[in-house]
N, C-alpha and C positions, 0 to 999 in steps of 0.2 A: 286691267290693273285697278282702274278707278272703281269698278263694280266690286271687286274683291275687297278693296279698302272700305267701301260702304258697308259691305256684309260684316266685316270685322268691327266697324264702328257701331253698327246697330247691335251686334251681339254683345260687345263690351258695355254698351250703354244700358241694355236690358239687365245685364248682370249687376251693374252698379246700382240701378234703380230697385233691384230686388223684386222685379215684376214676377219673375218665375226663373227657375233654373233652366235657362235656355242653352241649347246646343245647336250647332248647324246641322242640317239634314242633307242627305244625298238626293239630288234632283235629277231624274232621268227623263229624256224625251224620246217617245216611240212614234215614229212616222208610219202611218198606215195609208198608203196611196189608194188602196182599193176602197176603204171606207171614207176616204177624204177627210182625215183627221190626224192631229198630233196629240198624243196623250202626254200630260205632265205627271210623272209619278214622283211622290215625295216618300223616301224610305220604302219604296215598293207599293205605295198606296196611291190611288188616283186622286189628284188634286183638281185638275181641270183638263179639258180638251179644247184644242183649237179645231173648230168644225167649219168645213167649207163645201158642204154638200150642195149639189145643184138645186136642191129644194129650198135652200135658204137664199134670201135676197141680199145677204151680206155675210162675211165670215164672223163667227162669234166664239166666245169662250163659254162652254157649257158642258156639264154642270160646274159649279164652283163649290168645293168642299172644304170646310174649315178643319183646323188641326184636331178638333174634338170629334170630327167625323160627320158633322151635320152639313147637309146640302143647303147652301145659303141662297141659291137661285131657284126661281120658280121652275117647275117641270113643264107646265103647259107652254106651248102647244106640242112640244116634242113627245112628251109622255103625259097621259091623263092620270092625275093623282087626286084621289078623293079629298074634297075640302078646299082645293085651290080655285082661284078665280078663273072664269072663262071670259077673257077680254083681251084686247090688244094683242092679236096673234103675232104682231111684229116685234113684241118685247120678248126677246130670246137671250137669256144669259147675260153676257157683258159684250157691248159692241160700241162702235163709233160711226155715226152717220148724221145726216141733217135733213130737215124738213123742207127746205126751199133752196135748191141749187139750179139757177137759171129757170126757175118756175117748176122744176120737177121735184117730186117728193120722194126722197130716198128713205126717210125715217119710217113712214107708214106702210111701206111696201111689204107684202107677204103673199103667201099662196091663196089667201082668202080674197084678194082683190079680183073683182069680176073682169072678165076679158074686155068688156067695152070700156073700162076705166084704166086699163094698164098703160095707156099712152101718157097718163099723168104722173108716172112713177119712174124713178131711176133705180138701178141695181148695181151693187158692188160685187164684182167677179174676182174671186181669188185667182192669181196668176201663177206664182211660184213660191216655193220654200227656198229661201236664199242661204240660210245658215241654221244649224241645230248644234247647240253646244250644251252638254251635260256638265254637272259640277257639284262639288260639295258646298252647300249653302246658296248657290245661285246657278241659274241656267238661262240660256237665251234662245229664242226663236225669232228669226227674221223672215218676213214674208213680203210679197208684193201683190197688189190688187189693182183693179181698174174700175173707176166709176163711170158707168156707161148710161146713156140716155135710153129711152124706150125704143128708139130706132137704132140702137146699138152704136151710137156715136161715142167715141172715147172722149170724155170730158176731163178727167183727172187721173193721174197715175199716183198710186199710194205705195209708200215704203214704210213698213211698220216693224218695230222691234218690241218684243215682249221679254222683259228681264224679270225673272222670278227669283225671289229670295225667300228662304224658309229656315225658320228656327222651330224649336219644339212646339211653341204655342202661338206663333205668329206667321202669317204668310203675307208677302208683298208682291204685287205685280206693278212694274213700271212700264207703261205703254208710251212709246214714242212713235208718232205718225206724221210723216211728211207728205203733203199733197202738192202735186205740181200740175199746173194748168196745161192742157193739151189743145185748147181751142183759144181763139182770140180773147175771150173774156169769160171768166167763171164768177158768177155773182151769188154770194151767200146772203140772200135777203133776210132781214131780221125776222125770226120765227122761233116760237117757243119750243119746237120739236128738235132737240139736239142735246148735247153733241156726244159726250162720253157717258155711257149709262149702264146700269145693272137693273134687272127686274128680280126682286127678291122673294124668298119663300114666304108663305102665308103668315107664319107666326111673327115675322118681322114687319108686317104691315101695321099701320095704326088702326085701332079698333074702329069698326064700322058704325055708322049711325042710321043706316037704311039698308033694306034688303038688296042683295046683289046675286048674280049668277055664279054658282060654284059647281065644281065637278062633283057629281053625286055618285051613288052606287052604280056599277056597271058603266061608268064613264059618261053617263047622261047628265046634262046640266040641270040644276035645280036652282030656283030662286028662294033665298031665305036670308034672314038676319042671324048671323052666328059669329060671335067673337071668341069662340073657344080657342084657347091657346094664343090668340092674337094680342100681342103686347109691345109692338115696336114703338119707337120714338126717335125723333130727330134732335140732334143737338149741334148747333153751328158754332164755329170758331168765335163768333161775335156774342154768343150766349143765347141766341134765339132758340126756341124749342117748338116741337110739334109741327102742326100744319102751317104755322106762321113763318117757317123758313122758306116757303115757296116764293120765288121771285126776289129773294134777298141776295146780297153779295157777301162772300166770305172766302177765305183762302182754303178752308176745309169744312167738311160736313161729316158728321157721324150719325149712322142709323144703328140702333142697338136694341137688344131685347133678349129674351130667354127662348131657347129652342131645344126641345127634348131634355129640359132640365139643365141646360148649359147656357152660360152667358156668352153671347156672341155680339160682335160689333163689325160693321162695315164702314170704313172711312175712305172718302175720296179727297185727295189733296190736289189742288190746282198748282200749276208752275208759274212763277212770275214772268217767264218768257212767252207765255201764251197770249194771244190777242185777247183784249178785254179783261185782263187780270185786275182784281180778283173776280172770278166767274160768278154769274148768276146761277141759282139752283132751281132746276125744274124737278123738284122733289115732292112727290105726291104721296098722300096717305095710303093709297092702294097698292104701293110696292114699287112704283117707278122712282128710281133714284138716279138723277142725272145732273151733270155739270154742263151748262150752256153759256159760253161767253159771247155768242153771236146773236142772241135774241134780245138785244138790249131794249129795243123800242116797246116790246111786249111787256117785259119785266118792270120797266121804269114808267110804264103807263104814258109813254110818249115823250118823257123828259130827255131821253138819250136815244141816239140812233146810230148804228154802226154800218150795216150793209157792206160787209167785208167783201172785197173783190180781189181777184188774181187775173193778171194779164198772161197771155201765152208765155210759157217758159218760167214764170214766177212760181215760187213755192212758199208754203207756210208749214210750220211744225207745231203740233200740239203734243204736250207731255202731261200725263196724268199718273198719279200714284194711287193704287187701290190697296188698302190694308185690311186684312182679315185678322181679328184678334178677339180677346175676351172683352166683353162690354165694360169691364172694370178698368180698361185703359184710360188714363187721365188726360185732361186737356194738355197738361205740361208735357206728357210723353208724346202726344200727337204733335204738339208744336215742335218738339225736337226732331221728329221724323220729317215734318214739313220743312224745317230748316235745312236738314241734310239733303232733301230732295231739291230744294231751291238752288243749291250750288252744284248739282250734278250736271 
């Protein structure tokens, strides 16, 4: 009932603002156990997929496609697309994990980790699909996962809900994740690598200033300096712009630019119920866009320190709103959507 009311309020508000002639869209979820994925279809077209292949070190949403049909997430490493960066193989789609949990690195884990170093990493294993609900304007997927150490010890149980809302020109994903400690103590030591993140398409990166490795013809990496079609920029709720947003705090952040001739914006909104609110932003010029409330010592240059802990049986819940819209969406409009999210 509450989600339906929010969909109604969002729709009514966009109509009132005259942003565009919005209408609610039909959202269907297709479960494919063989391929280990759940597809989200909006009016019959793919919006995103929840992927939980054994090849991945955590479940992800990939790809993420805007209402205009643009793929906003980077394709690498799942697909080699000419002109994209060849780096950080652990940056896949949209995900949630962390760089230091009891000394184990869940963030940087990928298939590229050498066998002799795998003991340093943790893995998030998808467990179950708990609920799938289609709907007009909104749909819900509920899942469970397990955070396990390199020796397969269960450290955390995860329960996640993805609530997707769709109008004609805007897409919203509300992710709610509850982590419960399954061992005597789980320590999230202050670390810059976290927590809720998306790796974006090349065009939405900030222009480069030095050569870098890109996917070339025939999928072979080449090193060059090329800013062709690259025009992204960050804008913080506090007014901060560009690369300066890294390590700052704000309740929301927007990354925007033009992709295939269309204005696109990706907005992440923090929730006041999250630890460390308002979050710090691990937002890089090369396309990593992440909210990290737990790495306070790094971002504050030692002025603050959190080292968030859970004892056995204790839980913590993280809530994030991901908005995909036209880059012409205003600060006032984002603030309204943040206000709605805050009372959810």
